[in-house]
N, C-alpha and C positions, 0 to 999 in steps of 0.2 A: 504494500500500500504506500502511496505517496504521502507526503506530509500534509497536503491539503485534504486528502481523503481522511486521514487520521483526525485532523482537526474538526472536520464536518461530523464524523462519527462521534467524537468526544462531545461536541456541542449538542448534538441530538440526544445523547445519553444523559446529559446533565440538565436537560430542560425539565422544569417543574413549575410549581406555583411560585409566583414572585413573593418575596419576603414582605413587601409592602404593596398594597393595592394601588393601581394607577390613579384611582379616584382620590385616595388619601394623599398621594404626591401632588396632584392637581389642587386639592383643597388647601394643602399647606402652602403651596406657591401662591395661590389666590389670597390667602390670609396675609402672607408677607407683603404682597404688593398693595393690598388695601391698607395695611398698617403704614407702609411707606407713604402712600397717598394721603392718609390722615395726618401723618406727621408733617408733610409738606403744607397741607392746608392750615394746620395749627400754627406752624412756624411763620408762614407768610401772611397770616390773617390780619395782623394789625399794622402792616406796613403801607405807606402811602405809595401810590403809583408815581413813577417818575416820567 
């Protein structure tokens, strides 16, 4: 077997359920982005426009 065939077989053998759900990863990313947006609004809320 060639190296590429061995790597394909190894990748197929190790495939299983992900440790963390893709929905959980997306939810965490969304939460971080919303927190950053909220911090930006709070930080810039009292400043005058130039």
